[in-house]
Structures are given as C-alpha cells and as structure tokens.
N, C-alpha and C positions, 0 to 999 in steps of 0.2 A: 422577440425583440425586447420585451420588458425585462427579461433576465439580463441581457447585455446592458441595457440602460441602467439597471440597478447596481451594476458593478463599476459605474463611472461616478466618482464623487466630486462634489462641488467644493472648491477651496476658495473661500472669500478673500478678497484683497491680495491676490497673488497674480502676477508678480508685482502689482502696485495697487494702491487703494482704488476701489470702485470696480475692479475686474473680478469676475467669478471664473476661476480656472477650472476647466474640465479635466480632472486627473484620471487617466486611463490605466494607471498602475494596478488597481485591483482587478480589472478585466484581464490585463496581461498576466496576472498571477494565477488565473483560473484556466487550466489547460483546456477544458471543454468549451468554455466561453471564447477563449482565444481561437480555437480551431473553428468554431462556428463563425466568428467575426471574419476570419481570414477567408472562409468559404464565401461569405456574403460580399466581401470586397473583390474577390476573384471572379465569381460567377458571371457577371456581365461582360467579362473580357476573355473568357476561356477559349472561344473559337475565333479570336480576332487576329491570329497569326502575329502575336507580339514577339519581338526579338529582344527587347530590353525593358526592364522595369526600373524607373528612376525614383529613388527614395530621397526625400528632403530631410536634411539634418534637423534634429537628431532622432526624434521618435519615429519619423517616417522610415528610418532605416530598419527599425524593429519590425515594422509591418511589410515593408517593400521586399525584403529578402525572401521571406516565405511565400509571398505572392509570386515572386519571380520563379521560384522552384515549382509552384503549382501550375504555372503556364509554360514551363520549360523554356524560360528566358534568362538572359544574363541580368546582372544587377549593376546599376549605375549610381554611385553616391553623388548627391548634390550637397555641397558644403558651403560653409561660411568662408570668406577669402582667407588664403594663407594656410589652409588645412590639408590641401592635396599636394602630393609630392612631385607631380609631373606638370607639363605645360597645361595651362588651363584657359578656359574662356569664362567670361564673367558677364553678368547682367545686373544692373542696378534698378531698384524699384522704389516707389514711394510708400512710406508708412504714414500713419496719421500725424506723426510729429517728427518727420525727417525722412531719411533714406536708408536702405540696406542693400546688400549685394549677396549674390550666391555664385558659386563656380562649379564647373565640372571639368574633367580632363578633356583636352581638346580632341582626343581620339576615342572618347567614351562611346560614341555612336557615329554612324556614317550616313551619308545621304541614302534615303530609302529605308533605313531601319524604322521599325514600328515600335513606338515607345508608349508605355503606360506610366503616368506619374502617380506616385502614391505618397500620401502624408497621413498623419494622425487626425488633424483637424483642419477643416476649411472654415475660416472666419471671414476676414475682409477680402480675401482672395488675392492679395498682392503677391505673396510668396508662391502660390500655385501658378498664377499667371506668369510670374518671372521664370519659374521652372519650365513651363511650356515654351516660353520664348527662348530660353537657353537651349533646350533640345532642338527646337526649330533652327536656331542659328547654326547648328552643326549639320543641318540637312535632314533631320529625322522627321518622320510623320508621327505626330502625337495623336494616339487613338483615343485617349481619354484620361481622366483623373479619377482616382478611387481614394476615398477617405473613410476613416472609421466614424468620425463625428463631423457633422455640419452644423454650424451656428447660423441658420438661415436668416435670422433677424439682422445680421450684419451685412447681408447682400453680396457676399463674395462670389457667388455663382455668376453674377452679372459680368464679372471681369474675365470669365473664361468662355472660349468659343469652341470647346470640345465637350463630348459627353461626360457627365459627372455621375459617379455612383457613390452614394452616401449610405452607410449602414444605419446610423442613428442620426436623426435630425431634431435639433432643438429649435422651436419656433419663437421662443422668448427667453 
C-alpha cells in the first residue's frame, strides 16, 4: 500500500487556493502499480454477479473500464450534461458552493441489473451519491462503490448507503 501511496502526488492550490489535489497520474503511469490498484479495487466485488460498472467522468473512466473487464461486466459512462449522444437521464446534486449534474444514457442499465460505481477519489461524496441515485433511477441495484483514493476527513462515506471499497485512505 505504501508503494501505491508514494505514487500519488500532492498538488497544492489546485484547482483553487487552499485545495491539495491528489494527483493519481504517476500511479497510472506505473504498470505494476496500476495493475495492483485495479486488483484491489476489484477484489471486494469479484463474486457479486455485477452486470455493469459505471465510471464517473473523467478519471473514473480510466479505472472503471478495466474493472469492468476484470468482473466480466459492461461499462457505463456517467458524464457531465450534454456529453452523451443519446437520450439521457440526469440527476443534480449539491456542492459546497452550488450544484452540479451528471447524466447517463436512459438505456444504460435496466431494472435488476447489478451495478458497481467506480471513481478515482471519494471526497465529499456528492458525486458518488448522485451516481448511485442515477443508476437506481434506471432500476439498477447498486452493489457498491469502489474508489482508488478516499479523503475520509471530508466525510463522503456518510452520504452513501452502499458498501464502499477504498484502496488508499487519507485521514487528514
């Protein structure tokens, strides 16, 4: 775990002053570390009969697609509004200083499908909770959320009512 953690760099004041951004690019650039991280993200859900893995734009796509392959499931992109070419469903959620929205294709999943939501970072939990809500609005059963990094000091886990697997947890 320390090897993986050592490949995540802190970028101060990005995207705005006072924020310390956790940059996963160095980890993504190391094939062995990426393979290990993907195993750790996938392992808790291997035998859960998952039909789809939903990845949240944009870095969630990078991780969700290989997780989907590892559990023999389809991939569902969850994107910002206006980015998907077909009929969509949308959910809006609160941010610390406003609102945001995400969308998925209206036919991305069906009632009874079993979905795992994947993202790079769980911070305040708003985006992950919105993704869970979005998949449920289409009738899917969300079996969990898997993230590479969890910033536990921001309390995002409390917004989710599904199992959460985090590879690396920052407590402060």
